[in-house]
C-alpha positions in Angstrom: 0.1 0.1 -0.1 3.1 2.3 -0.2 3.2 2.9 -3.9 1.2 6.2 -4.7 0.6 8.0 -8.0 -0.9 11.2 -6.6 1.0 13.4 -9.1 -0.6 11.3 -12.2 -4.1 12.0 -11.0 -4.2 15.8 -11.6 -6.9 15.9 -14.4 -10.2 17.7 -13.2 -12.0 14.3 -13.6 -10.0 12.7 -10.7 -10.4 15.9 -8.6 -14.2 15.9 -8.9 -14.3 12.1 -8.3 -12.1 12.5 -5.3 -14.1 15.3 -3.8 -17.3 13.4 -4.3 -16.0 10.0 -3.0 -14.7 11.6 0.3 -17.8 13.8 0.9 -20.1 10.7 0.4 -17.7 8.3 2.0 -17.4 6.1 -1.0 -14.6 3.8 -2.1 -13.8 4.9 -5.6 -11.0 3.6 -7.8 -9.7 4.2 -11.3 -9.1 0.6 -12.5 -7.9 -1.7 -15.4 -6.4 -0.4 -18.7 -5.8 3.3 -17.7 -3.8 1.9 -14.8 -1.8 -0.4 -16.8 -0.9 2.2 -19.5 0.0 4.7 -16.7 2.4 2.2 -15.4 3.8 1.6 -18.9 4.0 5.2 -19.6 1.5 5.0 -22.3 -1.2 7.8 -23.0 -4.7 6.6 -22.5 -8.0 8.4 -23.1 -10.2 5.6 -21.8 -11.0 5.8 -17.9 -12.7 2.9 -16.0 -14.0 4.1 -12.7 -15.2 1.4 -10.1 -17.1 2.4 -7.1 -18.3 0.0 -4.2 -21.8 1.0 -4.8 -23.9 2.5 -7.7 -22.0 3.0 -10.7 -24.6 4.9 -12.7 -25.5 7.1 -9.8 -21.8 8.2 -9.4 -21.7 8.8 -13.1 -24.7 11.2 -13.1 -23.4 13.1 -10.1 -20.0 13.5 -11.6 -21.3 14.4 -14.9 -23.3 17.1 -13.3 -20.3 18.5 -11.7 -18.4 18.6 -14.9 -21.4 20.0 -16.8 -21.8 17.1 -19.0 -25.3 16.9 -20.5 -25.3 13.4 -21.9 -24.6 10.3 -19.8 -25.3 6.8 -21.2 -26.8 4.5 -18.6 -27.0 0.7 -19.2 -29.2 -0.6 -16.6 -28.9 -4.3 -17.3 -25.2 -4.1 -16.9 -25.1 -1.6 -14.0 -22.6 0.6 -15.9 -22.7 4.1 -17.3 -20.7 6.2 -19.6 -19.8 9.8 -20.9 -17.3 11.7 -22.8 -15.5 14.8 -21.1 -13.4 16.7 -23.6 -11.2 13.9 -25.1 -11.9 11.4 -22.6 -14.1 8.3 -22.6 -15.2 7.4 -19.0 -17.0 4.4 -18.0 -18.4 3.8 -14.4 -19.5 0.4 -12.9 -20.2 -0.8 -9.5 -18.0 -3.4 -7.9 -19.3 -6.8 -8.5 -18.8 -10.6 -8.5 -19.8 -13.0 -11.3 -20.9 -16.4 -11.9 -21.2 -18.1 -15.4 -23.3 -20.6 -17.0 -21.6 -23.2 -19.2 -23.1 -22.0 -22.6 -22.7 -18.3 -22.3 -20.1 -15.6 -21.5 -22.8 -13.3 -20.1 -22.3 -13.5 -16.3 -24.7 -13.3 -13.5 -23.6 -10.4 -11.4 -24.1 -9.6 -7.8 -23.0 -6.6 -5.8 -19.2 -7.1 -4.6 -16.2 -5.5 -3.0 -13.2 -4.2 -4.7 -11.5 -7.7 -4.1 -14.1 -9.4 -5.7 -14.1 -7.1 -8.8 -10.4 -7.5 -9.2 -10.8 -11.3 -9.0 -13.2 -11.2 -12.0 -10.8 -9.5 -14.2 -9.0 -11.0 -17.2 -5.3 -10.6 -16.5 -3.1 -9.4 -13.5 -2.0 -6.4 -15.5 -5.5 -5.2 -15.9 -6.5 -5.9 -12.3 -4.7 -3.1 -10.8 -6.6 -0.2 -9.0 -5.7 3.3 -7.8 -7.7 4.7 -4.8 -9.4 8.1 -5.5 -10.6 9.0 -2.0 -8.6 11.5 0.0 -7.5 9.3 2.7 -5.8 7.0 0.4 -5.7 9.0 -2.9 -3.1 7.7 -5.4 -2.6 4.3 -3.6 -2.1 1.4 -5.9 -3.9 -1.8 -4.9 -2.3 -4.6 -6.7 -3.2 -8.1 -5.1 -2.0 -10.1 -7.9 1.5 -8.7 -8.6 0.3 -6.9 -12.0 3.0 -4.3 -11.7 5.7 -7.2 -11.4 4.1 -8.9 -14.4 4.1 -5.7 -16.4 7.8 -5.2 -15.7 8.5 -9.0 -16.7 6.3 -8.6 -19.8 3.9 -11.5 -18.7 0.4 -12.2 -19.4 -1.3 -14.1 -16.5 -4.6 -14.4 -15.0 -5.7 -13.5 -11.5 -7.5 -16.9 -10.8 -6.7 -20.3 -12.3 -6.4 -19.8 -16.0 -8.9 -22.7 -16.9 -11.4 -20.9 -14.7 -10.8 -17.5 -16.2 -10.9 -18.7 -19.9 -13.8 -21.2 -19.4 -15.8 -18.4 -17.9 -15.2 -16.2 -20.7 -13.4 -17.5 -23.7 -13.0 -14.2 -25.1 -10.3 -13.6 -22.7 -8.1 -16.1 -24.7 -8.2 -13.9 -27.7 -7.6 -10.8 -25.5 -4.5 -12.6 -24.0 -3.1 -13.0 -27.6 -4.0 -9.5 -28.5 -2.0 -8.1 -25.5 0.7 -10.4 -25.9 1.0 -9.3 -29.7 0.5 -5.6 -28.9 3.0 -5.1 -25.9 5.4 -8.0 -27.1 4.6 -9.9 -23.9 4.9 -13.6 -23.2 1.7 -15.6 -22.2 2.7 -17.8 -19.3 2.8 -21.6 -19.8 -0.1 -22.3 -17.5 -2.2 -19.8 -19.4 -1.3 -21.3 -22.8 -2.0 -24.9 -21.7 -5.4 -23.8 -20.5 -6.1 -22.1 -23.8 -5.2 -25.3 -25.7 -7.6 -27.3 -23.5 -10.5 -24.5 -23.7 -10.0 -23.8 -27.4 -13.3 -25.2 -28.3 -15.2 -22.9 -25.7 -14.6 -20.0 -28.4 -17.5 -21.6 -30.2 -20.1 -19.9 -27.5 -18.7 -16.7 -28.8 -20.5 -14.4 -31.4 -18.5 -14.0 -34.7 -18.6 -10.3 -34.2 -16.5 -10.5 -31.0 -14.1 -12.8 -32.4 -13.6 -10.6 -35.4 -13.1 -7.5 -33.6 -10.4 -9.1 -31.6 -8.9 -10.5 -34.7 -8.9 -7.0 -36.4 -7.1 -5.5 -33.3 -4.4 -8.2 -33.8 -4.0 -7.5 -37.3 -3.5 -3.8 -36.6 -0.7 -4.5 -34.3 2.8 -3.7 -35.3 3.8 -7.4 -35.7 0.6 -9.2 -36.3 2.4 -12.4 -37.2 2.9 -13.1 -33.4 -0.8 -13.2 -32.7 -1.5 -15.6 -35.5 1.2 -17.9 -34.5 -0.3 -18.0 -31.0 -3.8 -18.4 -32.6 -2.5 -21.4 -34.4 -0.3 -22.9 -31.6 -3.4 -22.7 -29.1 -5.9 -24.4 -31.7 -8.1 -21.4 -31.7 -7.4 -20.3 -35.3 -9.1 -23.6 -36.7 -12.3 -22.8 -35.0 -13.0 -19.6 -37.1 -10.4 -19.2 -39.7 -9.9 -23.0 -41.3 -8.8 -21.5 -44.5 -5.9 -20.0 -43.0 -4.7 -23.2 -41.1 -5.1 -25.0 -44.4 -2.0 -23.0 -45.7 0.3 -24.5 -42.9 2.4 -27.6 -43.9 5.3 -28.5 -46.5 5.0 -31.4 -48.9 7.8 -33.1 -50.8 7.6 -35.2 -53.6 10.5 -36.6 -55.9 12.8 -34.4 -53.9 10.8 -31.2 -54.6 9.1 -29.2 -51.8 7.0 -26.2 -51.8 7.1 -23.5 -48.9 5.1 -23.4 -45.9 2.5 -21.0 -47.2 1.0 -20.2 -43.7 4.4 -18.7 -42.4 5.0 -17.1 -45.9 1.6 -15.3 -45.5 2.6 -14.2 -42.1 5.9 -12.9 -43.4 4.1 -11.0 -46.0 1.7 -9.6 -43.5 4.6 -8.4 -41.2 6.4 -7.1 -44.1 3.3 -4.9 -45.2 2.7 -3.8 -41.7 6.1 -2.1 -41.5 4.9 0.2 -44.2 1.2 0.8 -44.0 -1.4 0.5 -41.0 -4.2 0.2 -43.6 -6.3 -2.6 -42.0 -7.9 -3.7 -45.4 -4.6 -3.7 -47.1 -3.4 -6.0 -44.1 -6.3 -8.3 -44.8 -5.2 -8.5 -48.6 -1.8 -9.6 -47.4 -3.5 -12.2 -45.1 -5.6 -13.6 -47.8 -3.4 -13.1 -51.1 -2.4 -16.8 -51.0 -5.7 -18.2 -49.5 -6.4 -20.3 -52.5 -3.1 -22.3 -52.5 -4.4 -25.4 -50.8 -7.1 -26.1 -53.4 -4.9 -25.2 -56.3 -2.0 -27.1 -55.4 -0.6 -29.5 -58.0 2.5 -31.5 -58.6 4.1 -31.4 -62.0 6.9 -33.9 -62.1 8.9 -31.5 -64.7 8.5 -28.3 -62.5 7.5 -29.2 -59.2 4.6 -27.7 -57.3 2.2 -25.2 -59.0 -0.6 -23.1 -57.7 -2.0 -22.2 -60.9 -5.0 -19.7 -60.8 -4.7 -19.3 -56.9 -5.2 -15.6 -57.3 -8.7 -16.0 -59.3 -9.9 -18.5 -57.1 -8.7 -16.6 -53.9 -10.6 -13.4 -55.2 -13.6 -15.7 -55.4 -13.2 -16.9 -51.8 -13.0 -13.4 -50.4 -16.8 -12.6 -50.1 -17.4 -16.0 -48.4 -14.8 -15.5 -45.8 -15.9 -11.8 -45.3 -19.4 -12.8 -44.9 -18.6 -15.7 -42.3 -16.4 -13.4 -40.2 -18.9 -10.6 -40.4 -16.6 -8.2 -42.1 -17.9 -5.4 -44.4 -19.4 -6.8 -47.7 -19.3 -3.4 -49.5 -16.0 -1.4 -50.3 -13.6 -3.1 -48.1 -14.4 -6.6 -49.4 -14.3 -5.2 -53.0 -10.9 -3.6 -52.4 -9.4 -6.7 -50.8 -10.9 -9.0 -53.6 -9.3 -6.6 -56.2 -5.9 -6.9 -54.7 -6.0 -10.6 -54.2 -6.9 -11.1 -57.7 -4.2 -8.5 -59.1 -1.6 -9.7 -56.5 0.5 -11.6 -59.2 0.3 -9.0 -62.0 3.3 -6.8 -60.9 5.4 -9.7 -60.1 4.7 -11.0 -63.5 6.0 -7.6 -65.1 9.1 -7.9 -62.9 10.0 -11.3 -64.3 9.3 -10.5 -67.9 9.6 -7.4 -70.1 7.6 -4.4 -69.1 5.5 -3.2 -72.0 3.6 -0.2 -72.0 0.4 -2.1 -73.0 0.9 -4.4 -69.9 1.4 -1.2 -67.5 -1.6 0.3 -69.1 -3.9 -2.8 -68.3 -2.6 -2.9 -64.8 -3.2 0.7 -64.2 -6.7 0.5 -65.7 -7.5 -2.5 -63.5 -6.0 -1.4 -60.3 -7.2 2.1 -60.6 -6.7 4.3 -57.6 -5.4 1.1 -55.5 -2.3 0.8 -57.6 0.2 2.2 -55.0 -1.5 -0.3 -52.4 -1.1 -3.2 -54.9 2.6 -2.4 -55.4 3.1 -2.3 -51.4 1.6 -5.7 -51.2 3.6 -7.1 -54.0 6.9 -5.7 -52.7 5.8 -7.3 -49.2 5.3 -10.5 -51.1 9.0 -10.9 -51.9 10.2 -13.4 -49.2 12.8 -15.3 -50.7 15.8 -16.5 -48.4 18.1 -15.8 -51.3 19.2 -12.2 -50.8 20.6 -11.8 -54.2 17.2 -12.8 -55.7 15.3 -10.3 -53.2 17.6 -7.4 -54.3 17.1 -8.1 -57.9 13.3 -8.2 -57.6 13.2 -5.1 -55.5 15.5 -3.2 -58.2 13.0 -4.5 -60.9 10.0 -3.2 -58.8 11.6 0.1 -58.8 11.7 0.0 -62.6 8.0 -0.9 -62.6 7.1 1.8 -60.4 8.8 4.4 -62.6 7.2 2.9 -65.6 3.9 3.3 -64.0 4.3 6.9 -63.2 5.4 7.6 -66.9 2.6 5.8 -68.5 0.1 7.3 -66.1 1.3 10.8 -67.1 1.3 10.2 -70.6 -1.8 8.1 -71.1 -4.1 8.9 -68.2 -5.7 5.3 -68.1 -6.1 4.9 -64.4 -9.9 4.3 -63.9 -10.6 5.8 -67.4 -13.5 5.2 -69.4 -13.8 5.0 -73.2 -13.9 8.5 -74.6 -17.0 7.7 -76.6 -20.3 7.2 -74.6 -23.1 4.9 -75.2 -25.4 7.6 -76.1 -22.9 8.9 -78.7 -23.0 5.5 -80.3 -26.7 5.3 -80.3 -27.0 8.8 -81.8 -24.5 8.1 -84.6 -26.0 4.9 -85.6 -29.5 5.5 -84.8 -30.0 2.4 -82.7 -31.2 1.4 -79.3 -29.7 -0.3 -76.4 -28.0 -3.3 -77.7 -24.8 -5.6 -77.5 -23.1 -3.7 -80.3 -22.8 -0.8 -77.8 -20.9 -2.7 -75.4 -18.7 -4.3 -78.1 -17.7 -0.9 -79.5 -16.8 0.6 -76.2 -14.8 -2.7 -75.3 -13.0 -2.6 -78.5 -12.0 1.1 -77.9 -11.0 0.5 -74.4 -8.7 -2.4 -75.5 -7.2 -0.2 -78.4 -6.1 2.2 -75.9 -4.9 -0.1 -73.5 -2.9 -1.9 -76.2 -1.6 1.4 -77.4 -3.0 1.3 -80.9 -4.9 4.7 -80.4 -4.4 7.4 -77.8 -6.9 8.0 -75.0 -8.3 10.7 -77.0 -11.9 11.5 -78.2 -11.1 12.2 -81.8 -9.0 9.1 -82.2 -11.6 6.9 -80.6 -14.5 8.3 -82.8 -12.4 7.4 -85.9 -11.8 3.9 -84.4 -15.6 3.6 -83.9 -16.3 4.4 -87.3 -13.8 2.1 -88.6 -15.2 -0.9 -86.9 -18.8 0.0 -87.3 -19.3 -2.0 -90.7 -17.9 -5.2 -89.1 -20.9 -5.1 -86.7 -23.5 -4.2 -89.5 -23.8 -0.5 -88.5 -24.1 2.4 -90.8 -23.5 6.1 -89.9 -27.0 7.9 -89.8 -25.7 11.1 -88.0 -22.1 12.4 -88.2 -20.6 12.5 -84.7 -19.5 15.9 -83.3 -15.8 16.5 -83.6 -13.8 19.0 -81.3 -13.1 22.2 -82.7 
């Protein structure tokens, strides 16, 4: 009880809480993540306040003192929340919990500080600091969370089998914290996670995916996925990813372990971008290699078409994981489908036509695609990696030059469907699409420029092959 943190509690929120707690003889504490982050020297905007008593009542009283107008009260959970300036502040009454076997939603009863600290997930999240004047700033740390912080350990206050069985989401949180802080999960916790892995099936997919996204967003997400795989958790919600693991050898020819390759690509990308959906594209770029794997005695293992099949698998995976099915899914699908194209350019000759097609198909995502493809170079041969990187630089320069010259990113054919109908006096029909597609291909192949006049001339040239006759001369630019 000798460690105090009075100097770290100067924010007006703590002053108001301390005054109210003292006047009304309440035991009030700041607890959990804010205390953990304070001891780690990390800034935090989320404050959890614990009172031995009525949490919503305390929230309403403190909000009135701070002139906060909106307080959200959740009666079913006995909690309340409000925002004060840049802080998110949550209030809860101290409680003890009991769980039914098939639910992570506890039955709660009013309890003491000790009860509440016992119910928390990890020792590093169980520390509390008193806000009453008599003990203001005193750290209450019954499970040695401070020592675990210093040692970099993830450990549970109770027996880990009890903690994880009660709420299996804590297993994912353990992996997320270990990945985020570069901590080690203690062996008893890891063994309990392996034993309790099937308990994850009682969780909603939304909860699982929320933790998964937080793991993906860390500085080295591969650590989290290796832990998910080692504990058996990953197979319960992401079997396509676990299917990537393993090396098969035939006639002395082996392929690489695509699970660990994928994680290496993900880490490579994460060093250069914090874009969540680009990281998802890295995670899924080779997802169709297992179903496309074939052995050719002449050349060894092949995965022909894995980019196309992978793109087709993306919507199903996103739907099952409750990920957004609109723009983020389409973005990931596009990058998975195109991820081999820049590499093919590096291996072969870089023609303007190939560059134009890539620019057109990738559109505004071309820079992200190039980041993904650079991250996909994971050979152990340093000379090979260096050569690939140098060639990628040449491709990047070529992309810039062609884009400036031909303006083909996201372009539409210069002639419109209406112009075609007016010129040949036809209604909507297949010939319109054929003409537009022909002109687009002619531009991408470099046969004509991305120019209205040249596009009209090409339209008039091919019209007779489609049985069309000019009925009205199209307008030409002055």
